[in-house]
BAFI-535591 format. One record per atom (N, C-alpha, C): x, y, z; residue in one letter. Coordinates in steps of 0.2 Angstrom, whole numbers, padded with zeros to 4 digits, always signed. Example, Ala and Ser with C-alpha at 12.3 -4.5 7.8 and 13.67 -1.06 7.14 Angstrom:
% residues 2
+0066-0028+0039A;+0062-0022+0039A;+0066-0016+0039A;+0064-0011+0035S;+0068-0005+0036S;+0064+0000+0039S;
This chain:
% residues 317
+1515+0347+0948M;+1511+0351+0945M;+1504+0352+0950M;+1505+0361+0952D;+1500+0363+0956D;+1491+0363+0951D;+1486+0359+0954L;+1481+0359+0948L;+1476+0360+0952L;+1470+0363+0951I;+1463+0361+0954I;+1458+0359+0950I;+1454+0354+0954H;+1447+0352+0951H;+1441+0356+0950H;+1439+0358+0945I;+1433+0362+0946I;+1427+0356+0944I;+1422+0356+0948R;+1415+0354+0946R;+1410+0359+0946R;+1406+0359+0940M;+1402+0364+0941M;+1395+0360+0936M;+1390+0364+0939V;+1382+0362+0937V;+1379+0369+0935V;+1377+0368+0926T;+1376+0373+0921T;+1367+0372+0920T;+1364+0377+0919P;+1358+0375+0916P;+1359+0376+0908P;+1354+0372+0904P;+1356+0368+0897P;+1358+0376+0893P;+1356+0381+0893A;+1356+0388+0890A;+1363+0389+0891A;+1367+0388+0895L;+1372+0390+0898L;+1378+0385+0898L;+1376+0381+0897T;+1383+0374+0897T;+1388+0376+0889T;+1384+0377+0884Q;+1389+0378+0877Q;+1393+0384+0879Q;+1391+0389+0881R;+1396+0394+0885R;+1401+0391+0888R;+1398+0389+0894T;+1405+0387+0897T;+1411+0382+0895T;+1407+0379+0891I;+1411+0374+0886I;+1417+0377+0882I;+1414+0383+0879D;+1418+0387+0873D;+1423+0391+0877D;+1422+0392+0885L;+1425+0398+0889L;+1432+0393+0892L;+1431+0386+0893L;+1436+0381+0896L;+1441+0379+0890L;+1435+0378+0884T;+1442+0374+0880T;+1444+0381+0876T;+1444+0387+0877A;+1447+0392+0875A;+1453+0395+0877A;+1454+0390+0883D;+1462+0391+0887D;+1464+0384+0888D;+1470+0386+0886G;+1474+0379+0885G;+1478+0377+0890G;+1477+0379+0897R;+1479+0378+0902R;+1473+0375+0905R;+1468+0372+0902V;+1463+0368+0905V;+1464+0360+0903V;+1461+0356+0907L;+1463+0347+0904L;+1457+0343+0906L;+1456+0338+0905N;+1452+0334+0905N;+1444+0336+0906N;+1442+0340+0901L;+1437+0344+0903L;+1431+0338+0900L;+1427+0336+0906M;+1421+0330+0905M;+1415+0334+0904M;+1408+0333+0901V;+1403+0334+0899V;+1397+0330+0901V;+1392+0329+0905A;+1387+0324+0906A;+1379+0329+0906A;+1378+0329+0901R;+1370+0331+0899R;+1365+0328+0904R;+1360+0334+0907S;+1358+0332+0911S;+1359+0326+0917S;+1364+0327+0919A;+1367+0322+0923A;+1366+0325+0931A;+1363+0333+0932A;+1365+0336+0940A;+1357+0336+0940A;+1355+0335+0947H;+1348+0337+0951H;+1352+0341+0957H;+1346+0345+0959G;+1348+0350+0964G;+1353+0354+0964G;+1353+0359+0960P;+1351+0361+0953P;+1350+0356+0948P;+1345+0355+0944E;+1345+0353+0939E;+1348+0356+0932E;+1352+0353+0929G;+1357+0354+0925G;+1362+0349+0921G;+1367+0352+0918D;+1373+0350+0915D;+1377+0349+0920D;+1380+0343+0922A;+1387+0342+0926A;+1393+0342+0921A;+1397+0346+0922L;+1404+0348+0920L;+1411+0347+0923L;+1415+0345+0923A;+1420+0344+0926A;+1428+0346+0924A;+1433+0349+0926C;+1439+0351+0922C;+1444+0351+0927C;+1450+0351+0924D;+1455+0351+0928D;+1461+0358+0926D;+1462+0363+0930V;+1466+0368+0927V;+1472+0371+0931V;+1478+0372+0929M;+1484+0374+0932M;+1480+0380+0938M;+1484+0380+0944K;+1484+0383+0947K;+1481+0390+0947K;+1488+0391+0944G;+1490+0400+0942G;+1485+0404+0937G;+1482+0397+0932A;+1478+0400+0928A;+1469+0399+0930A;+1470+0396+0935A;+1462+0396+0938A;+1459+0403+0940A;+1463+0408+0942N;+1459+0415+0945N;+1455+0418+0938N;+1459+0417+0932G;+1455+0417+0925G;+1450+0415+0925G;+1450+0409+0926V;+1445+0404+0923V;+1439+0405+0929V;+1440+0404+0934L;+1434+0408+0939L;+1432+0413+0939L;+1436+0418+0935D;+1433+0425+0935D;+1428+0423+0929D;+1430+0421+0923G;+1426+0420+0919G;+1419+0416+0919G;+1420+0411+0923L;+1413+0406+0925L;+1406+0411+0929L;+1411+0415+0933R;+1406+0419+0936R;+1404+0424+0933R;+1408+0429+0927E;+1404+0433+0924E;+1400+0429+0920E;+1401+0425+0917L;+1395+0420+0915L;+1388+0419+0918L;+1388+0420+0924G;+1384+0418+0930G;+1383+0411+0932G;+1388+0406+0931V;+1388+0398+0932V;+1385+0399+0940V;+1389+0402+0944D;+1388+0401+0953D;+1379+0405+0953D;+1377+0411+0948R;+1371+0411+0951R;+1367+0407+0948R;+1367+0403+0943M;+1362+0399+0940M;+1362+0391+0939M;+1370+0390+0944G;+1371+0384+0943G;+1375+0383+0950G;+1382+0382+0950S;+1386+0380+0956S;+1394+0378+0952S;+1397+0381+0958I;+1405+0378+0955I;+1408+0376+0962I;+1413+0370+0961A;+1415+0368+0967A;+1422+0367+0965A;+1426+0367+0968V;+1433+0368+0966V;+1438+0364+0974V;+1440+0361+0971D;+1446+0353+0974D;+1453+0355+0972D;+1457+0355+0976D;+1465+0354+0975D;+1467+0345+0972D;+1469+0345+0967V;+1470+0338+0964V;+1478+0337+0969V;+1478+0333+0971E;+1485+0330+0976E;+1489+0327+0970E;+1488+0324+0964M;+1492+0319+0961M;+1488+0319+0954M;+1493+0319+0950M;+1492+0318+0944M;+1497+0315+0937M;+1497+0310+0935F;+1501+0308+0930F;+1499+0308+0922F;+1501+0314+0918S;+1500+0316+0913S;+1504+0320+0909S;+1508+0318+0904R;+1512+0320+0900R;+1512+0328+0897R;+1503+0328+0896R;+1502+0334+0894R;+1502+0340+0898R;+1501+0338+0905A;+1500+0344+0911A;+1507+0346+0911A;+1512+0341+0912E;+1518+0342+0914E;+1522+0347+0907E;+1520+0344+0901Q;+1521+0352+0895Q;+1519+0357+0896Q;+1512+0357+0899I;+1509+0364+0898I;+1514+0368+0905I;+1514+0364+0911E;+1518+0366+0915E;+1526+0370+0913E;+1527+0366+0909A;+1534+0367+0907A;+1536+0374+0901A;+1529+0375+0898D;+1530+0380+0896D;+1527+0387+0897D;+1524+0386+0904Q;+1521+0392+0906Q;+1527+0398+0912Q;+1526+0404+0911P;+1531+0407+0916P;+1529+0406+0923P;+1534+0407+0927R;+1534+0405+0934R;+1529+0408+0937R;+1528+0416+0934A;+1524+0418+0939A;+1516+0414+0940A;+1515+0413+0933L;+1507+0410+0931L;+1508+0403+0934L;+1513+0399+0936V;+1513+0392+0937V;+1511+0393+0946V;+1516+0398+0950H;+1514+0399+0955H;+1510+0403+0959H;+1505+0407+0955A;+1501+0414+0958A;+1496+0410+0961A;+1493+0412+0969P;+1489+0412+0973P;+1482+0410+0968P;+1479+0405+0971L;+1471+0405+0969L;+1467+0409+0975L;+1466+0415+0972W;+1462+0420+0976W;+1455+0418+0979W;+1451+0414+0977A;+1446+0411+0978A;+1447+0407+0983A;+1452+0404+0984A;+1455+0398+0990A;+1457+0401+0995A;+1461+0406+0995V;+1462+0411+1000V;+1458+0413+1004V;+1453+0417+1000E;+1447+0420+1004E;+1445+0417+1008E;+1442+0410+1004A;+1439+0405+1006A;+1443+0401+1014A;+1447+0402+1013H;+1451+0400+1019H;+1450+0406+1024H;+1452+0412+1023I;+1452+0417+1029I;+1444+0417+1032I;+1439+0416+1030R;+1434+0416+1030R;+1433+0411+1034R;+1434+0405+1032A;+1434+0398+1036A;+1438+0400+1043A;+1443+0402+1044E;+1444+0402+1051E;+1442+0409+1054E;+1438+0415+1052G;+1435+0418+1054G;+1429+0415+1057G;+1426+0410+1061T;+1421+0406+1062T;+1421+0406+1070T;+1419+0408+1073Y;+1420+0410+1081Y;+1415+0406+1085Y;+1418+0399+1085L;+1415+0393+1088L;+1415+0394+1097L;+1416+0391+1101P;+1416+0389+1108P;+1424+0390+1109P;+1426+0386+1103S;+1434+0384+1106S;+1437+0390+1104S;+1434+0395+1100F;+1440+0401+1099F;+1440+0404+1106F;+1433+0406+1111Y;+1434+0408+1118Y;+1437+0404+1122Y;+1438+0398+1121L;+1441+0393+1126L;+1448+0394+1124L;+1450+0391+1118F;+1460+0394+1117F;+1461+0401+1119F;+1457+0406+1118L;+1460+0412+1119L;+1461+0414+1128L;+1455+0410+1132V;+1456+0408+1139V;+1461+0405+1141V;+1463+0400+1139I;+1467+0395+1140I;+1475+0400+1138I;+1477+0402+1134A;+1480+0406+1130A;+1482+0411+1137A;+1477+0415+1139G;+1477+0420+1143G;+1481+0417+1150G;+1479+0411+1153L;+1481+0409+1160L;+1488+0404+1158L;+1489+0403+1153I;+1496+0400+1152I;+1502+0406+1151I;+1499+0413+1150G;+1502+0418+1148G;+1504+0422+1154G;+1498+0423+1160S;+1498+0425+1165S;+1503+0420+1170S;+1505+0413+1170V;+1510+0409+1173V;+1517+0412+1170V;+1516+0413+1163G;+1524+0415+1161G;+1526+0422+1164G;+1523+0426+1164I;+1524+0432+1168I;+1525+0431+1176I;+1522+0428+1177M;+1523+0427+1185M;+1529+0424+1187M;+1531+0420+1182T;+1538+0416+1184T;+1542+0419+1180T;+1541+0425+1178N;+1548+0426+1172N;+1550+0422+1167N;+1544+0417+1163S;+1547+0411+1158S;+1544+0414+1152S;+1549+0417+1147Q;+1548+0419+1141Q;+1545+0412+1137Q;+1546+0405+1139I;+1545+0401+1134I;+1536+0399+1134I;+1535+0402+1141L;+1528+0398+1142L;+1524+0405+1139L;+1526+0412+1138I;+1524+0417+1134I;+1523+0415+1126I;+1530+0412+1124V;+1528+0409+1118V;+1522+0405+1116V;+1522+0399+1122A;+1517+0394+1121A;+1509+0398+1121A;+1510+0403+1124A;+1503+0406+1126A;+1503+0410+1120A;+1506+0412+1115M;+1507+0416+1108M;+1503+0410+1102M;+1507+0405+1104V;+1503+0399+1099V;+1497+0397+1099V;+1496+0397+1106V;+1488+0395+1108V;+1482+0400+1104V;+1485+0403+1106G;+1477+0410+1104G;+1477+0410+1099G;+1470+0409+1095P;+1467+0409+1090P;+1463+0415+1087P;+1468+0422+1090E;+1465+0429+1090E;+1467+0430+1081E;+1475+0428+1078Y;+1476+0430+1072Y;+1471+0428+1065Y;+1465+0423+1067S;+1462+0420+1062S;+1456+0427+1063S;+1456+0431+1068S;+1449+0435+1067S;+1452+0441+1067S;+1458+0442+1065I;+1463+0448+1064I;+1461+0448+1057I;+1464+0443+1052T;+1464+0443+1047T;+1456+0442+1045T;+1451+0442+1047S;+1445+0441+1044S;+1443+0447+1044S;+1442+0452+1049I;+1442+0460+1048I;+1444+0463+1045I;+1452+0460+1042A;+1456+0463+1037A;+1452+0462+1031A;+1451+0455+1028L;+1446+0454+1022L;+1440+0456+1023L;+1436+0458+1028G;+1430+0462+1029G;+1431+0468+1025G;+1437+0471+1029L;+1438+0478+1026L;+1441+0479+1019L;+1444+0474+1018D;+1445+0474+1008D;+1440+0473+1005D;+1436+0470+1006R;+1430+0468+1002R;+1424+0472+1005R;+1423+0477+1009G;+1415+0481+1010G;+1412+0476+1014G;+1415+0471+1018N;+1408+0466+1020N;+1407+0468+1028N;+1403+0473+1030R;+1403+0475+1036R;+1401+0469+1042R;+1397+0466+1041R;+1396+0460+1044R;+1401+0456+1048R;+1405+0453+1042R;+1413+0452+1044R;+1415+0454+1050R;+1415+0461+1047V;+1420+0466+1052V;+1418+0467+1058V;+1411+0469+1059R;+1407+0467+1066R;+1408+0461+1069R;+1406+0455+1067E;+1409+0449+1069E;+1414+0446+1072E;+1421+0451+1069G;+1428+0449+1071G;+1428+0453+1074G;+1425+0461+1076L;+1427+0464+1083L;+1422+0463+1087L;+1417+0460+1087R;+1413+0457+1093R;+1417+0451+1095R;+1419+0446+1091A;+1422+0441+1095A;+1429+0444+1096A;+1434+0447+1095L;+1440+0451+1098L;+1438+0454+1104L;+1434+0457+1105S;+1432+0462+1111S;+1430+0456+1116S;+1426+0451+1115V;+1422+0446+1120V;+1427+0444+1121V;+1432+0441+1116G;+1436+0434+1118G;+1443+0437+1123G;+1443+0443+1122F;+1450+0446+1126F;+1447+0448+1132F;+1440+0451+1133L;+1437+0453+1140L;+1435+0446+1143L;+1435+0440+1142L;+1435+0435+1144L;+1440+0433+1146L;+1445+0433+1142A;+1450+0431+1143A;+1454+0436+1149A;+1455+0440+1150I;+1457+0445+1155I;+1453+0444+1160I;+1446+0443+1161V;+1443+0443+1167V;+1444+0435+1172V;+1444+0431+1166V;+1447+0423+1171V;+1454+0423+1173V;+1459+0426+1168T;+1465+0426+1170T;+1466+0431+1177T;+1462+0436+1178L;+1462+0442+1184L;+1461+0437+1190L;+1456+0434+1189G;+1453+0429+1193G;+1459+0424+1196G;+1462+0420+1191F;+1467+0417+1193F;+1473+0419+1196F;+1476+0426+1193A;+1482+0429+1196A;+1479+0432+1205A;+1475+0434+1206A;+1472+0436+1211A;+1473+0431+1216A;+1471+0424+1215L;+1473+0419+1219L;+1478+0416+1219L;+1483+0417+1214A;+1490+0416+1214A;+1493+0419+1219A;+1491+0426+1218R;+1494+0430+1222R;+1493+0431+1230R;+1485+0426+1233V;+1482+0426+1237V;+1490+0421+1241V;+1489+0414+1236A;+1494+0410+1239A;+1499+0410+1237A;+1503+0416+1236H;+1508+0416+1235H;+1513+0412+1231H;+1511+0411+1225L;+1514+0406+1219L;+1517+0411+1216L;+1516+0415+1215Q;+1521+0419+1212Q;+1527+0418+1212Q;+1534+0421+1208S;+1541+0418+1209S;+1543+0426+1214S;+1548+0422+1218R;+1553+0427+1221R;+1554+0433+1217R;+1558+0433+1212A;+1559+0439+1209A;+1554+0443+1207A;+1547+0440+1204F;+1544+0445+1201F;+1539+0448+1208F;+1539+0443+1213E;+1537+0449+1220E;+1542+0454+1222E;+1548+0454+1221L;+1552+0458+1222L;+1553+0463+1219L;+1548+0462+1211G;+1549+0469+1206G;+1552+0468+1200G;+1556+0462+1200L;+1561+0459+1193L;+1555+0458+1188L;+1554+0459+1184R;+1548+0457+1179R;+1550+0458+1174R;+1556+0455+1167P;+1559+0457+1163P;+1552+0456+1160P;+1550+0450+1159V;+1544+0448+1155V;+1539+0453+1153V;+1536+0455+1159S;+1529+0460+1160S;+1533+0467+1158S;+1539+0470+1158H;+1542+0474+1157H;+1541+0475+1149H;+1543+0470+1146L;+1542+0469+1139L;+1537+0471+1135L;+1533+0467+1140I;+1525+0469+1137I;+1522+0474+1137I;+1523+0478+1143D;+1519+0485+1146D;+1522+0490+1142D;+1528+0489+1139T;+1531+0494+1137T;+1531+0497+1127T;+1526+0499+1126P;+1525+0500+1119P;+1530+0505+1116P;+1532+0503+1110N;+1538+0509+1108N;+1537+0508+1101N;+1542+0513+1098S;+1541+0512+1092S;+1543+0503+1089S;+1547+0500+1091F;+1549+0494+1090F;+1543+0487+1089F;+1538+0490+1094S;+1531+0487+1097S;+1527+0488+1088S;+1528+0494+1086F;+1527+0495+1079F;+1527+0493+1073F;+1534+0491+1073V;+1539+0491+1068V;+1537+0482+1069V;+1538+0479+1073V;+1536+0470+1074V;+1529+0469+1073V;+1525+0473+1073A;+1518+0471+1072A;+1515+0473+1065A;+1518+0478+1062A;+1518+0480+1056A;+1521+0474+1050A;+1527+0471+1054L;+1532+0465+1048L;+1528+0459+1049L;+1527+0457+1055A;+1521+0451+1057A;+1515+0452+1053A;+1512+0458+1052G;+1506+0459+1048G;+1506+0456+1040G;+1512+0460+1038V;+1515+0456+1032V;+1515+0450+1029V;+1519+0447+1034V;+1521+0440+1034V;+1516+0436+1035V;+1511+0438+1040G;+1504+0433+1041G;+1501+0433+1034G;+1500+0437+1030I;+1496+0439+1024I;+1499+0436+1019I;+1505+0437+1017V;+1508+0432+1013V;+1509+0425+1013V;+1509+0424+1021S;+1511+0417+1021S;+1504+0412+1021S;+1498+0415+1022L;+1491+0413+1020L;+1491+0412+1012L;+1494+0418+1009T;+1489+0418+1002T;+1495+0412+1000T;+1501+0410+1001E;+1506+0406+0998E;+1506+0399+1001E;+1502+0398+1006A;+1502+0391+1013A;+1509+0390+1013A;+1511+0395+1016R;+1516+0394+1021R;+1517+0394+1028R;+1516+0389+1030S;+1513+0387+1038S;+1518+0389+1043S;+1524+0387+1040S;+1530+0389+1046S;+1532+0396+1046S;+1528+0400+1043A;+1531+0409+1042A;+1525+0410+1046A;+1518+0405+1047L;+1513+0410+1049L;+1514+0407+1057L;+1517+0401+1057L;+1519+0400+1064L;+1523+0407+1068L;+1528+0407+1064G;+1532+0415+1066G;+1528+0421+1069G;+1521+0422+1065V;+1519+0427+1068V;+1516+0426+1073V;+1514+0418+1074F;+1510+0419+1080F;+1513+0420+1086F;+1520+0420+1085I;+1526+0421+1091I;+1528+0425+1090I;+1526+0430+1087S;+1530+0440+1087S;+1524+0442+1088S;+1518+0442+1089V;+1514+0448+1090V;+1511+0449+1098V;+1511+0453+1100T;+1510+0454+1108T;+1503+0455+1109T;+1499+0451+1108T;+1491+0453+1109T;+1489+0448+1113T;+1491+0439+1115I;+1487+0436+1120I;+1493+0438+1126I;+1499+0439+1125P;+1502+0441+1132P;+1501+0448+1134P;+1500+0453+1130A;+1497+0459+1134A;+1490+0458+1138A;+1485+0455+1134A;+1479+0452+1139A;+1481+0449+1145A;+1486+0446+1145S;+1488+0440+1152S;+1491+0447+1157S;+1496+0451+1155D;+1497+0454+1157D;+1494+0462+1160D;+1489+0463+1157I;+1484+0467+1159I;+1479+0464+1165I;+1480+0458+1166A;+1475+0455+1170A;+1480+0454+1177A;+1487+0451+1175V;+1491+0451+1181V;+1493+0458+1186V;+1495+0462+1181S;+1495+0469+1184S;+1489+0472+1187S;+1482+0471+1187I;+1476+0473+1191I;+1477+0469+1196I;+1479+0463+1196A;+1477+0459+1200A;+1485+0460+1205A;+1489+0464+1204F;+1495+0466+1209F;+1497+0472+1210F;+1489+0476+1207A;+1487+0483+1209A;+1492+0487+1205A;+1495+0484+1199D;+1501+0490+1196D;+1498+0493+1189D;+1494+0497+1192W;+1490+0500+1186W;+1494+0504+1180W;+1501+0506+1181Q;+1504+0508+1177Q;+1505+0503+1169Q;+1507+0497+1173Q;+1508+0492+1170Q;+1503+0489+1167Q;+1496+0490+1170A;+1490+0488+1165A;+1489+0491+1161A;+1489+0499+1162W;+1489+0503+1156W;+1494+0503+1152W;+1500+0502+1151G;+1504+0500+1146G;+1502+0494+1144G;+1500+0490+1146S;+1497+0484+1142S;+1491+0483+1138S;+1488+0488+1141L;+1481+0490+1134L;+1483+0492+1130L;+1487+0497+1130L;+1490+0500+1125L;+1493+0495+1120L;+1498+0492+1123Q;+1500+0486+1119Q;+1496+0482+1114Q;+1490+0480+1118L;+1486+0476+1114L;+1483+0479+1108L;+1481+0486+1110L;+1477+0488+1105L;+1482+0491+1099L;+1488+0493+1101L;+1492+0494+1095L;+1494+0489+1092L;+1494+0481+1092N;+1495+0476+1090N;+1489+0473+1085N;+1483+0475+1087V;+1477+0474+1086V;+1476+0479+1078V;+1477+0485+1081V;+1475+0488+1073V;+1480+0489+1070V;+1486+0489+1070V;+1492+0487+1065V;+1491+0482+1062V;+1490+0477+1064L;+1489+0470+1061L;+1481+0470+1057L;+1478+0473+1058V;+1471+0474+1054V;+1475+0479+1048V;+1476+0484+1051I;+1480+0490+1044I;+1484+0487+1040I;+1489+0484+1045V;+1494+0481+1037V;+1491+0474+1034V;+1486+0471+1037G;+1482+0466+1035G;+1479+0469+1028G;+1475+0473+1028V;+1472+0475+1021V;+1476+0477+1016V;+1481+0482+1019L;+1484+0484+1013L;+1489+0480+1011L;+1492+0475+1013T;+1494+0470+1012T;+1492+0463+1007T;+1484+0464+1009L;+1479+0459+1005L;+1479+0462+0997L;+1478+0470+0997R;+1476+0474+0991R;+1483+0474+0986R;+1487+0476+0990L;+1496+0476+0987L;+1496+0467+0984L;+1497+0464+0989Q;+1498+0457+0984Q;+1494+0456+0978Q;+1488+0458+0978R;+1483+0455+0974R;+1485+0456+0968R;+1485+0465+0967R;+1488+0470+0963R;+1496+0466+0958R;+1499+0465+0962L;+1504+0464+0961L;+1505+0456+0959L;+1502+0453+0959W;+1500+0445+0956W;+1497+0447+0951W;+1493+0452+0950R;+1486+0451+0945R;+1492+0454+0941R;+1496+0461+0941H;+1502+0462+0937H;+1507+0456+0934H;+1510+0453+0938W;+1512+0449+0936W;+1511+0443+0931W;+1504+0440+0933T;+1502+0436+0930T;+1501+0439+0923T;+1498+0445+0922R;+1496+0448+0914R;+1501+0448+0911R;+1507+0450+0914R;+1513+0452+0911R;+1516+0446+0908R;+1516+0440+0912A;+1519+0434+0910A;+1515+0430+0905A;+1508+0431+0905A;+1503+0429+0898A;+1506+0432+0894A;+1506+0439+0893G;+1507+0442+0886G;+1515+0439+0884G;+1518+0440+0887T;+1525+0435+0886T;+1525+0430+0884T;+1521+0426+0887A;+1521+0417+0883A;+1516+0417+0879A;+1512+0424+0876E;+1508+0423+0869E;+1514+0425+0866E;+1518+0430+0866R;+1523+0431+0861R;+1529+0427+0860R;
């Protein structure tokens, strides 16, 4: 059974209302109250376990009471619980309530991934270098490797969440990280590709103009739009439902890092048409992923709310 553990600190004046809210929900388990046990902030300490699908309503209710403003709320996953009552609650609930995403956790995960430490830019540069080797050697495997290493999708989802929530600061930070990161990756990769050209490290086929990998990247078309849109949908759904295997598929299906690598390689080899095509490919993928991310977040949230409310109404009857 998917459960979450909620720990709260409430001022004494708010404690009873919080207890009433929690006890009114039959999917809340193991409620514990310790009066005057909390310090910093001062107050009463409460803890309970909640079925994950029902936790969205519980957390919304706690925030409406002002528990987060006048006290605090902490949420953890329950890895394992042995409880006959918990098993019975799960058996009595519709599947939509059992498997509904915990939206607070989804958004917290996206926000955490949208933190741009030096490693974010380092990984972008390394991914760009790997992609450039794949382009100059016509190696699709290395292109896939570059896609997996690149961390840019975390910033794209962070921008999407910022737009969805109207958080301009998050949007600005994400756009700045993407712009600086890709520019840095292109500059470093350009220097590497120029050295490779001087040293004649590129493959013979690439030197003769046989560049199937590069051609695939620098010729954006309607299929590029379709793939980016589908990847954007799968990416958000995999984040909300914690499907890591599907998210990995998103990493190796969007042409962002390969496009940045191809811009650098094309400039190094004075192929301006390919550089322009790769730039269009990069912009197309980023814009489509952000727009589709925003739309998918909103649509998915509305659909899950509709399903859970309908399921809750059915369960009550």
